[in-house]
C-alpha positions in Angstrom: 17.3 -5.1 -86.4 20.3 -7.1 -87.7 20.6 -8.9 -84.3 16.9 -9.9 -84.5 17.2 -11.1 -88.1 20.4 -13.0 -87.4 18.8 -14.6 -84.4 15.8 -15.7 -86.4 18.1 -17.1 -89.1 20.0 -19.0 -86.4 16.8 -20.6 -85.1 15.7 -21.6 -88.6 19.2 -23.1 -89.3 19.1 -25.0 -86.0 15.7 -26.3 -86.7 16.8 -27.5 -90.2 19.9 -29.1 -88.7 17.8 -30.9 -86.1 15.4 -32.1 -88.7 18.2 -33.4 -90.9 19.9 -35.1 -88.0 16.7 -36.9 -87.0 16.1 -38.1 -90.6 19.8 -39.1 -91.0 19.3 -41.6 -88.1 17.0 -43.6 -90.4 19.7 -44.2 -93.0 23.0 -46.0 -92.6 25.9 -43.7 -91.6 28.9 -43.4 -93.9 32.3 -41.8 -93.5 31.4 -39.4 -96.2 28.2 -38.2 -94.3 30.4 -37.7 -91.2 33.3 -35.9 -92.7 31.6 -33.6 -95.4 29.6 -31.2 -93.1 32.7 -29.6 -91.5 34.5 -29.5 -94.8 31.6 -27.7 -96.4 31.3 -25.4 -93.4 35.0 -24.5 -93.6 34.2 -22.4 -96.7 32.6 -19.9 -94.2 36.2 -18.9 -93.2 36.1 -16.8 -96.4 34.0 -14.3 -94.4 37.3 -13.2 -92.8 38.4 -11.8 -96.2 35.9 -9.0 -95.4 37.8 -6.7 -93.0 34.9 -5.8 -90.6 34.3 -9.5 -89.9 37.9 -10.1 -88.7 38.5 -10.8 -85.0 41.8 -10.7 -83.1 43.6 -14.0 -82.5 42.8 -14.1 -78.7 39.1 -13.8 -79.4 39.3 -16.4 -82.2 41.1 -18.9 -79.9 38.5 -18.3 -77.1 35.6 -18.9 -79.5 37.3 -22.1 -80.8 37.8 -23.3 -77.2 34.2 -22.5 -76.2 33.0 -24.4 -79.3 35.2 -27.4 -78.4 33.8 -27.3 -74.9 30.2 -27.3 -76.3 31.2 -30.2 -78.6 31.7 -32.5 -75.6 28.0 -32.6 -75.0 27.4 -33.6 -78.7 30.2 -36.1 -78.6 28.8 -37.7 -75.5 25.3 -38.1 -77.0 26.4 -39.4 -80.4 26.9 -43.1 -80.8 26.5 -45.7 -83.5 24.9 -49.2 -83.5 25.1 -52.1 -85.9 21.8 -53.1 -87.5 21.6 -55.7 -90.3 25.2 -55.3 -91.5 24.9 -51.5 -91.6 26.1 -48.9 -89.1 23.4 -46.4 -87.9 23.6 -43.3 -85.8 21.8 -44.1 -82.5 19.1 -41.6 -81.6 19.5 -39.9 -78.3 16.6 -38.2 -76.6 19.1 -35.9 -74.9 20.5 -34.7 -78.2 17.5 -32.6 -79.0 17.5 -30.9 -75.6 21.2 -30.4 -75.8 21.1 -28.9 -79.3 18.2 -26.5 -78.2 20.0 -25.6 -75.0 23.2 -24.8 -76.9 21.2 -22.7 -79.4 19.6 -20.8 -76.5 23.0 -20.3 -74.9 24.5 -19.0 -78.1 21.6 -16.6 -78.6 22.0 -15.2 -75.1 25.8 -14.9 -75.6 25.2 -13.3 -79.0 22.8 -10.7 -77.6 25.3 -9.8 -74.8 28.3 -9.7 -77.0 26.4 -7.8 -79.7 26.1 -4.8 -77.4 29.9 -4.5 -77.2 31.2 -5.5 -80.7 29.9 -5.1 -84.2 27.5 -7.5 -85.8 30.2 -8.5 -88.3 32.7 -9.4 -85.5 29.9 -11.2 -83.6 29.1 -13.2 -86.7 32.8 -14.1 -87.1 33.1 -15.2 -83.5 30.0 -17.3 -83.6 31.1 -18.9 -86.8 34.4 -19.9 -85.2 32.5 -21.1 -82.2 30.2 -23.3 -84.3 33.1 -24.7 -86.3 34.9 -25.4 -83.0 31.9 -27.3 -81.9 31.2 -29.2 -85.1 34.8 -30.2 -86.1 35.7 -32.1 -82.9 32.2 -33.7 -82.8 32.5 -35.0 -86.3 36.1 -36.2 -85.7 34.9 -38.1 -82.6 32.0 -39.5 -84.7 34.5 -40.7 -87.3 36.6 -42.5 -84.7 33.5 -44.1 -83.1 32.3 -45.2 -86.6 35.7 -46.7 -87.5 35.9 -48.5 -84.2 32.5 -50.1 -84.6 33.3 -50.9 -88.3 36.6 -52.7 -87.4 35.0 -54.5 -84.5 32.3 -55.9 -86.7 34.4 -56.9 -89.6 
């Protein structure tokens, strides 16, 4: 039951993220909008204060590396463009499909891993995976933004 509930929550969260991302492309990008999401997300590491959610270092590194690997797709589909003296995130048709594909892959992985480890450890691993995906993506976005900003100044 917990696996089903957490899967539904993941789908809802992904839908909200996709909606926010699509709306964000209508407004100019800023460094603050790029950097703040992973900073806010980092508070999730507090879950590891709860002993059942803790994972061993090898598993944490693997989850972080898988997240970094997934981030390559997001980095590749995220770019900026200059419009009327403002920098905007360029919409990518592939981004929606990549985000949905990554979500489906994460759900399948979660269902498989959930049979072998506790729901708390699974949650911890997938949080690390998500952070490992978002942090490099946002760092790359920051550098792309700064590069376009300096080129146009």
